[in-house]
C-alpha positions as a Markdown table, in Angstrom:
| # | Residue | x | y | z |
|---|---|---|---|---|
| 1 | Met | 0.0 | 0.3 | -0.4 |
| 2 | Lys | 2.3 | 2.7 | 0.6 |
| 3 | Ile | 4.4 | 1.8 | -2.1 |
| 4 | Asn | 1.4 | 2.1 | -4.3 |
| 5 | Gly | 0.8 | 5.1 | -2.5 |
| 6 | Met | 4.2 | 6.5 | -3.2 |
| 7 | Lys | 3.7 | 6.3 | -7.0 |
| 8 | Asp | 0.1 | 7.2 | -7.1 |
| 9 | Arg | 1.5 | 10.7 | -5.2 |
| 10 | Ala | 4.7 | 10.8 | -7.8 |
| 11 | Lys | 2.1 | 11.0 | -10.6 |
| 12 | Tyr | 0.2 | 13.6 | -9.9 |
| 13 | Asp | 3.6 | 15.9 | -8.4 |
| 14 | Lys | 5.2 | 15.1 | -12.2 |
| 15 | Gly | 5.5 | 18.5 | -13.5 |
| 16 | Gln | 4.1 | 20.6 | -10.4 |
| 17 | Leu | 6.0 | 23.2 | -9.0 |
| 18 | Phe | 4.3 | 22.9 | -5.7 |
| 19 | Asn | 3.5 | 19.0 | -3.8 |
| 20 | Phe | -1.2 | 19.3 | -4.3 |
| 21 | Ala | -2.5 | 16.8 | -2.1 |
| 22 | Pro | -3.8 | 14.2 | -4.8 |
| 23 | Asp | -8.0 | 15.0 | -5.5 |
| 24 | Ser | -7.2 | 18.6 | -3.7 |
| 25 | Tyr | -8.9 | 21.7 | -5.1 |
| 26 | Leu | -5.8 | 23.1 | -5.8 |
| 27 | Glu | -4.9 | 19.7 | -7.5 |
| 28 | Arg | -7.6 | 19.2 | -9.6 |
| 29 | Thr | -7.9 | 23.0 | -11.0 |
| 30 | Ser | -4.8 | 22.8 | -12.0 |
| 31 | Arg | -5.2 | 19.9 | -14.3 |
| 32 | Pro | -5.2 | 21.1 | -18.1 |
| 33 | Ile | -8.5 | 19.3 | -18.5 |
| 34 | Tyr | -9.7 | 21.6 | -15.8 |
| 35 | Ala | -8.2 | 24.5 | -17.9 |
| 36 | Ile | -10.2 | 23.1 | -21.6 |
| 37 | Val | -13.4 | 23.0 | -19.4 |
| 38 | Phe | -13.2 | 26.7 | -17.7 |
| 39 | Leu | -11.6 | 28.6 | -20.5 |
| 40 | Leu | -14.4 | 26.8 | -23.6 |
| 41 | Pro | -16.8 | 29.2 | -22.5 |
| 42 | Phe | -14.8 | 32.7 | -22.7 |
| 43 | Ile | -13.0 | 31.1 | -25.7 |
| 44 | Ile | -16.7 | 31.0 | -27.5 |
| 45 | Phe | -17.3 | 34.1 | -26.5 |
| 46 | Tyr | -14.9 | 35.7 | -27.5 |
| 47 | Glu | -14.8 | 33.7 | -31.4 |
| 48 | Leu | -19.2 | 34.9 | -31.2 |
| 49 | Gly | -18.0 | 38.4 | -29.6 |
| 50 | Thr | -15.7 | 39.3 | -32.8 |
| 51 | Ile | -18.8 | 38.2 | -35.2 |
| 52 | Phe | -21.2 | 40.0 | -33.9 |
| 53 | Ile | -19.5 | 43.3 | -33.2 |
| 54 | Asn | -17.6 | 42.7 | -36.6 |
| 55 | Thr | -19.9 | 40.9 | -39.3 |
| 56 | Asp | -17.2 | 40.0 | -41.4 |
| 57 | Val | -14.9 | 38.3 | -39.3 |
| 58 | Leu | -12.5 | 37.2 | -41.7 |
| 59 | Asn | -11.3 | 41.1 | -42.1 |
| 60 | Glu | -8.2 | 41.5 | -40.7 |
| 61 | Thr | -8.7 | 44.8 | -39.5 |
| 62 | Gln | -11.6 | 43.5 | -37.2 |
| 63 | Val | -11.1 | 43.6 | -33.3 |
| 64 | Arg | -8.6 | 41.2 | -32.5 |
| 65 | Val | -6.2 | 40.4 | -30.0 |
| 66 | Val | -2.7 | 40.9 | -31.4 |
| 67 | Ala | -1.6 | 37.0 | -30.0 |
| 68 | Phe | -4.3 | 35.9 | -31.8 |
| 69 | Val | -3.2 | 37.0 | -35.2 |
| 70 | Trp | -0.3 | 35.5 | -34.9 |
| 71 | Leu | -1.3 | 32.2 | -34.6 |
| 72 | His | -3.2 | 32.8 | -37.0 |
| 73 | His | -0.6 | 34.5 | -39.2 |
| 74 | Phe | 1.5 | 31.5 | -38.4 |
| 75 | Leu | -0.6 | 28.8 | -39.2 |
| 76 | Asn | -1.5 | 30.3 | -42.6 |
| 77 | Glu | 2.0 | 31.8 | -44.1 |
| 78 | Tyr | 4.1 | 28.9 | -42.4 |
| 79 | Leu | 1.5 | 25.5 | -41.8 |
| 80 | Gly | -0.3 | 26.3 | -45.1 |
| 81 | Phe | -4.2 | 26.3 | -43.9 |
| 82 | Gly | -6.8 | 28.0 | -45.3 |
| 83 | Ser | -7.8 | 31.8 | -44.6 |
| 84 | Lys | -11.0 | 30.4 | -42.9 |
| 85 | Leu | -9.7 | 27.8 | -41.5 |
| 86 | Ala | -6.5 | 29.1 | -39.9 |
| 87 | Trp | -9.1 | 32.1 | -38.4 |
| 88 | Leu | -10.8 | 28.8 | -36.7 |
| 89 | Ala | -7.3 | 27.5 | -35.7 |
| 90 | Pro | -6.0 | 29.6 | -32.7 |
| 91 | Pro | -8.8 | 28.1 | -30.8 |
| 92 | Leu | -8.7 | 24.7 | -32.0 |
| 93 | Ala | -5.0 | 25.4 | -31.1 |
| 94 | Val | -5.5 | 26.0 | -27.4 |
| 95 | Met | -7.6 | 22.6 | -26.7 |
| 96 | Ala | -5.5 | 20.6 | -28.6 |
| 97 | Ile | -2.1 | 21.7 | -26.4 |
| 98 | Leu | -4.0 | 21.5 | -23.4 |
| 99 | Thr | -5.3 | 18.0 | -24.6 |
| 100 | Gly | -1.7 | 16.4 | -25.3 |
| 101 | Leu | -0.2 | 18.2 | -21.9 |
| 102 | Gln | -3.4 | 16.3 | -19.8 |
| 103 | Leu | -2.2 | 13.1 | -21.7 |
| 104 | Ala | 1.1 | 13.6 | -21.0 |
| 105 | Ser | 0.6 | 14.5 | -17.6 |
| 106 | Arg | -1.4 | 11.2 | -16.9 |
| 107 | Lys | -3.7 | 12.5 | -14.6 |
| 108 | Arg | -7.6 | 12.2 | -13.8 |
| 109 | Trp | -9.8 | 13.2 | -16.8 |
| 110 | Arg | -12.4 | 13.4 | -14.3 |
| 111 | Phe | -14.3 | 16.7 | -13.8 |
| 112 | Gly | -16.1 | 18.5 | -11.2 |
| 113 | Thr | -18.4 | 21.3 | -12.1 |
| 114 | Gly | -18.3 | 22.2 | -8.4 |
| 115 | Asp | -15.0 | 23.5 | -9.1 |
| 116 | Ile | -16.3 | 25.7 | -11.7 |
| 117 | Cys | -17.2 | 29.3 | -9.2 |
| 118 | Pro | -14.5 | 29.0 | -7.1 |
| 119 | Met | -11.9 | 29.1 | -9.4 |
| 120 | Ala | -14.1 | 32.2 | -11.0 |
| 121 | Val | -13.8 | 33.6 | -8.0 |
| 122 | Glu | -9.9 | 32.5 | -7.5 |
| 123 | Cys | -9.6 | 34.4 | -11.1 |
| 124 | Val | -11.0 | 37.5 | -9.4 |
| 125 | Leu | -9.0 | 37.4 | -6.2 |
| 126 | Leu | -5.8 | 37.2 | -8.0 |
| 127 | Ala | -6.5 | 40.1 | -10.5 |
| 128 | Val | -6.9 | 42.4 | -7.4 |
| 129 | Pro | -3.3 | 43.1 | -6.8 |
| 130 | Leu | -3.1 | 43.7 | -10.2 |
| 131 | Ile | -5.7 | 46.2 | -10.1 |
| 132 | Val | -4.1 | 48.0 | -7.4 |
| 133 | Leu | -0.7 | 47.7 | -8.4 |
| 134 | Ser | -2.2 | 49.6 | -11.7 |
| 135 | Leu | -4.3 | 52.4 | -10.0 |
| 136 | Leu | -0.9 | 53.2 | -7.6 |
| 137 | Leu | 1.0 | 53.8 | -10.8 |
| 138 | Asn | -1.3 | 55.8 | -12.4 |
| 139 | Asn | -3.0 | 58.5 | -11.7 |
| 140 | Pro | -6.7 | 58.5 | -12.5 |
| 141 | Ala | -7.1 | 61.9 | -12.5 |
| 142 | Asn | -4.7 | 62.6 | -15.1 |
| 143 | Gln | -4.6 | 59.3 | -17.1 |
| 144 | Arg | -8.3 | 59.9 | -18.0 |
| 145 | Gly | -10.1 | 56.0 | -19.1 |
| 146 | Asp | -6.9 | 54.5 | -18.1 |
| 147 | Val | -6.7 | 52.5 | -14.7 |
| 148 | Gly | -4.1 | 50.3 | -16.3 |
| 149 | Pro | -1.9 | 50.7 | -19.3 |
| 150 | Phe | -1.9 | 47.0 | -19.3 |
| 151 | Val | -5.8 | 46.9 | -20.1 |
| 152 | Asn | -6.7 | 50.0 | -22.4 |
| 153 | Asn | -3.5 | 50.0 | -24.6 |
| 154 | Ala | -2.4 | 46.4 | -24.1 |
| 155 | Ala | -4.9 | 43.7 | -24.2 |
| 156 | Gln | -7.4 | 45.5 | -25.8 |
| 157 | Val | -6.6 | 45.5 | -29.2 |
| 158 | Arg | -8.1 | 45.3 | -32.9 |
| 159 | Val | -5.1 | 44.3 | -35.6 |
| 160 | Glu | -5.5 | 45.8 | -39.1 |
| 161 | Ala | -3.3 | 44.4 | -41.8 |
| 162 | Val | -0.6 | 46.3 | -42.6 |
| 163 | His | 2.0 | 44.9 | -45.7 |
| 164 | Gly | 0.4 | 41.2 | -44.9 |
| 165 | Cys | 1.5 | 41.9 | -41.1 |
| 166 | Ser | -0.4 | 42.9 | -37.6 |
| 167 | Val | 0.3 | 46.2 | -36.1 |
| 168 | Ser | -1.7 | 46.9 | -32.5 |
| 169 | Thr | -3.3 | 50.0 | -31.9 |
| 170 | Thr | -6.0 | 51.0 | -29.1 |
| 171 | Leu | -9.4 | 49.6 | -29.4 |
| 172 | Glu | -11.8 | 51.8 | -30.6 |
| 173 | Val | -15.3 | 51.4 | -31.9 |
| 174 | Thr | -18.3 | 54.1 | -32.7 |
| 175 | Ser | -21.9 | 53.2 | -33.0 |
| 176 | Glu | -24.4 | 55.2 | -35.5 |
| 177 | Lys | -27.1 | 54.2 | -33.2 |
| 178 | Gly | -26.2 | 57.3 | -31.1 |
| 179 | Asn | -23.8 | 58.2 | -28.1 |
| 180 | Gly | -25.5 | 55.7 | -25.8 |
| 181 | Asp | -25.0 | 52.7 | -27.8 |
| 182 | Gly | -22.0 | 53.4 | -29.0 |
| 183 | Leu | -20.9 | 53.5 | -25.1 |
| 184 | Lys | -22.4 | 50.0 | -24.9 |
| 185 | Thr | -20.5 | 48.8 | -27.7 |
| 186 | Ser | -17.5 | 49.8 | -27.4 |
| 187 | Leu | -17.3 | 48.3 | -23.0 |
| 188 | Leu | -18.2 | 45.2 | -25.0 |
| 189 | Ala | -16.2 | 45.2 | -27.6 |
| 190 | Asn | -13.3 | 46.2 | -24.6 |
| 191 | Ile | -14.9 | 42.9 | -22.7 |
| 192 | Val | -14.5 | 41.0 | -25.7 |
| 193 | Thr | -11.1 | 41.2 | -26.5 |
| 194 | Gly | -9.3 | 41.3 | -22.9 |
| 195 | Ile | -11.0 | 38.0 | -22.7 |
| 196 | Gly | -9.3 | 36.9 | -25.9 |
| 197 | Ala | -6.1 | 38.4 | -24.5 |
| 198 | Gly | -6.3 | 36.6 | -21.0 |
| 199 | Ile | -6.2 | 33.9 | -23.6 |
| 200 | Tyr | -3.9 | 33.8 | -25.8 |
| 201 | Glu | -1.5 | 35.9 | -24.8 |
| 202 | Glu | -1.0 | 33.4 | -22.1 |
| 203 | Leu | -0.7 | 30.9 | -24.5 |
| 204 | Val | 1.7 | 32.6 | -26.4 |
| 205 | Phe | 3.8 | 34.3 | -24.1 |
| 206 | Arg | 3.5 | 31.5 | -20.7 |
| 207 | Leu | 2.5 | 28.2 | -22.2 |
| 208 | Ile | 4.4 | 28.4 | -25.5 |
| 209 | Leu | 6.8 | 31.1 | -24.6 |
| 210 | Ile | 8.2 | 30.1 | -21.0 |
| 211 | Cys | 8.5 | 26.3 | -22.6 |
| 212 | Val | 10.9 | 27.1 | -25.3 |
| 213 | Leu | 13.1 | 29.3 | -23.3 |
| 214 | Met | 13.3 | 26.6 | -20.6 |
| 215 | Leu | 14.4 | 24.3 | -23.2 |
| 216 | Leu | 16.9 | 26.9 | -24.7 |
| 217 | Phe | 18.3 | 27.8 | -21.2 |
| 218 | Gln | 18.3 | 24.5 | -19.3 |
| 219 | Asp | 19.1 | 21.7 | -22.5 |
| 220 | Val | 20.7 | 24.0 | -25.2 |
| 221 | Leu | 22.6 | 26.0 | -22.9 |
| 222 | Arg | 23.2 | 23.9 | -20.0 |
| 223 | Phe | 22.6 | 26.9 | -17.5 |
| 224 | Gly | 21.0 | 25.2 | -14.1 |
| 225 | Ser | 17.3 | 24.6 | -13.3 |
| 226 | Arg | 17.1 | 27.7 | -11.1 |
| 227 | Asn | 18.7 | 30.3 | -13.5 |
| 228 | Ser | 16.9 | 28.9 | -16.3 |
| 229 | Ile | 13.5 | 29.0 | -14.4 |
| 230 | Ile | 14.6 | 32.7 | -13.4 |
| 231 | Leu | 15.4 | 33.7 | -17.0 |
| 232 | Ser | 12.7 | 32.4 | -18.8 |
| 233 | Val | 10.1 | 34.2 | -16.3 |
| 234 | Leu | 11.9 | 37.6 | -17.0 |
| 235 | Val | 12.8 | 37.2 | -20.6 |
| 236 | Ser | 9.1 | 36.3 | -21.1 |
| 237 | Ala | 7.8 | 38.9 | -18.7 |
| 238 | Ala | 10.2 | 41.7 | -20.8 |
| 239 | Leu | 9.3 | 40.0 | -24.5 |
| 240 | Phe | 5.4 | 40.4 | -22.7 |
| 241 | Ser | 5.5 | 44.3 | -22.0 |
| 242 | Ala | 7.4 | 45.0 | -25.3 |
| 243 | His | 5.1 | 43.5 | -27.7 |
| 244 | His | 2.2 | 46.1 | -26.5 |
| 245 | His | 5.1 | 48.9 | -28.3 |
| 246 | Ile | 6.2 | 46.8 | -30.9 |
| 247 | Asp | 4.7 | 44.2 | -33.1 |
| 248 | Phe | 7.5 | 41.4 | -33.1 |
| 249 | Leu | 6.3 | 40.1 | -36.9 |
| 250 | Ser | 6.4 | 43.7 | -39.0 |
| 251 | Gly | 9.1 | 45.2 | -36.8 |
| 252 | Gln | 6.9 | 48.1 | -36.5 |
| 253 | Leu | 6.4 | 50.4 | -33.9 |
| 254 | Asn | 3.1 | 50.9 | -32.3 |
| 255 | Gln | 2.1 | 54.8 | -32.9 |
| 256 | Arg | -0.7 | 55.1 | -30.6 |
| 257 | Asp | 1.0 | 53.4 | -28.1 |
| 258 | Pro | 4.3 | 55.0 | -27.6 |
| 259 | Phe | 7.4 | 53.5 | -25.2 |
| 260 | Asp | 6.3 | 54.4 | -21.5 |
| 261 | Leu | 8.9 | 53.4 | -19.0 |
| 262 | Thr | 6.2 | 53.2 | -16.2 |
| 263 | Lys | 3.4 | 51.1 | -18.7 |
| 264 | Phe | 6.8 | 49.0 | -19.5 |
| 265 | Ile | 7.4 | 48.3 | -15.7 |
| 266 | Phe | 3.7 | 47.4 | -15.3 |
| 267 | Arg | 3.3 | 45.3 | -18.5 |
| 268 | Thr | 6.5 | 43.3 | -16.9 |
| 269 | Ile | 5.4 | 43.1 | -13.6 |
| 270 | Ala | 2.1 | 41.5 | -14.9 |
| 271 | Gly | 4.0 | 38.8 | -17.3 |
| 272 | Ile | 6.1 | 37.7 | -14.1 |
| 273 | Tyr | 2.8 | 37.8 | -11.7 |
| 274 | Phe | 1.4 | 35.8 | -14.7 |
| 275 | Ala | 4.4 | 33.4 | -15.3 |
| 276 | Val | 4.6 | 32.3 | -11.4 |
| 277 | Leu | 0.6 | 32.1 | -10.9 |
| 278 | Phe | 1.4 | 29.6 | -14.3 |
| 279 | Ala | 4.1 | 27.5 | -12.9 |
| 280 | Ile | 2.0 | 27.2 | -9.7 |
| 281 | Arg | -1.6 | 27.2 | -10.6 |
| 282 | Gly | -1.5 | 25.9 | -13.9 |
| 283 | Phe | -3.0 | 27.8 | -17.5 |
| 284 | Gly | -6.5 | 27.6 | -16.4 |
| 285 | Ile | -6.2 | 29.9 | -13.6 |
| 286 | Thr | -3.4 | 32.2 | -15.2 |
| 287 | Ala | -5.7 | 32.8 | -18.0 |
| 288 | Gly | -8.7 | 33.4 | -16.3 |
| 289 | Thr | -7.5 | 35.4 | -14.0 |
| 290 | His | -5.5 | 37.7 | -17.0 |
| 291 | Ala | -9.3 | 37.7 | -18.4 |
| 292 | Phe | -10.8 | 38.8 | -15.3 |
| 293 | Tyr | -8.5 | 41.6 | -14.6 |
| 294 | Asp | -9.4 | 43.1 | -18.1 |
| 295 | Ile | -13.2 | 42.5 | -17.3 |
| 296 | Ile | -12.7 | 44.5 | -14.1 |
| 297 | Ala | -10.4 | 47.1 | -15.4 |
| 298 | Thr | -12.5 | 47.7 | -18.1 |
| 299 | Ile | -15.4 | 48.6 | -16.0 |
| 300 | Leu | -13.7 | 50.7 | -13.9 |
| 301 | Asn | -13.2 | 52.4 | -16.7 |
| 302 | Ala | -16.5 | 53.1 | -18.0 |
| 303 | Ala | -17.8 | 53.7 | -14.7 |
| 304 | Phe | -15.5 | 55.7 | -12.9 |
| 305 | Phe | -12.5 | 56.9 | -15.2 |
| 306 | Glu | -14.4 | 57.5 | -19.0 |
| 307 | Gln | -16.1 | 60.9 | -19.5 |
């Protein structure tokens, strides 16, 4: 019994930064299967939101998260996916990657629906420190409508085709139905793109990039495990922050969001925060926290800081 118990614990400990007790809330909700089920409604909401806000779903000038368009561009240009299939491929890629991680982890596939609400509450609570930090770094009286540079100028973006490459700009949504309807449309668009950023930026900068950097530092350059982790977190956080000021595919600067040291520091801290959260709680909670941060900051902007 003791040997079997040790084997069972080893199965659950593999790949975890902390050894959570098997079948505890923390262990269950860090499984990739939980990330799939928890994030699926967010993915569907993002896809439907972009369709209803911009009826031409395959038009690259619509409201889209930059990281999403990077995946679309990669799948379309380098892997030969058709244009229509490439737009559907990013959400399918999220599901496929998480399914592969679930298979590799050999953890249980059982999912408890009773964990959904606690996960959502946890994500909201984990978003609070970033909201507080953003308010401390930015004076709302002087930054009209800018609760956090991470939200208004980072997560909420639209993508325009410029010589086949994507360039991020600040989200602007207008309506011909009147000012009230325009504000509602803008708020909904900000929420939709914020949710998309939570999923696809975490996929690119945490789930994919950190794994690639760990392979580079630990397996190729032969750095120690501790140094590899620290460097991977710092580099991924810096690139996460920098991509809001420059489009990595085209090399063009984002004229709507010129470099600002305060914004860069905040986004880098946010990137480190999400990286640590990813290592401890897994992809589902991290992406959910990112998405809820965007939602909360958008609502705060609309309620208190926008004219």
